N, C-alpha and C positions, 0 to 999 in steps of 0.2 A: 638480507644482509644480517650476519651474526653481530650479537654483542660484544665489544671490547672493553675489558677493564683492565686499568693499569694500576697494579699494586706498588704498595711502598718499596717493595724489594725490587720490582722492576725499574722504577724511577731513579733509585739509588744506584742500581747496577749501570743504567745508562749515563748517569752524571759522573760514574767512575771510569768511563771509557776513556782512551788516550786522546781523544778528540772531541771537541764539541760540535763538530760538523761530521755526520755520517751519511754514507750513500748505501743503499740496500737494493737488491735485485733478487726476486724469487722464481727459480725455474720450476713452476709447478709439476711438469712431466717427469723430471728428475729428481724432485723434492729436495732441492739444495737452496739454501739462503746464502748470499754473498753480500758480506757486509765490508765496507771499505773505509778506512779513516784518512784516506789521501786519495786524490786524483791526479794524476794515475798513481796507483801503489807503488810501482817501481820496487817490487819485493826482490830480494836476492837470496832468500832462504824461507822455507816452509817447513813447518814442523806438525805431523799429526799427533795429537795428545792423547792420552787414555781415553777422554770423554769423546772421542770420534770426531772432534773438530779439527780442522787444519788452520793454523795460526801462520800468518805471511809476515815476514819482517823485512825491514830494510835496515840493514846492519842491527843494531840493538832495539830499533823502534818497531813496534807493532802497527803494522798499516793496513791489516785486513784479517777477516776470519771467514772461513768456509764451513757453513754447518751442513754436514750430510744428514739425511733424513729428518730435516728440519721439521716437518709437520708432527712426527711423532715425538720430539723433543719437545713441542709446545703444549703436550698433552698434559692435563692435571694428574696428579698421583692419587 
């Protein structure tokens, strides 16, 4: 099992999310990470941003994020 280190930046980023309860699912074969801030999301709009992530909204509320090529985004620079 690999070691995981939570940086101050990562913790700050988690605390800044729009919900204190978060559901995640990772599809290793597709290398896609699904993050939901509501269950069910009931998204009625989705936007792919320049960062390659897909942001899911219910009206103006962010309800989820789909991270494509998630393992590559988790690599240290």
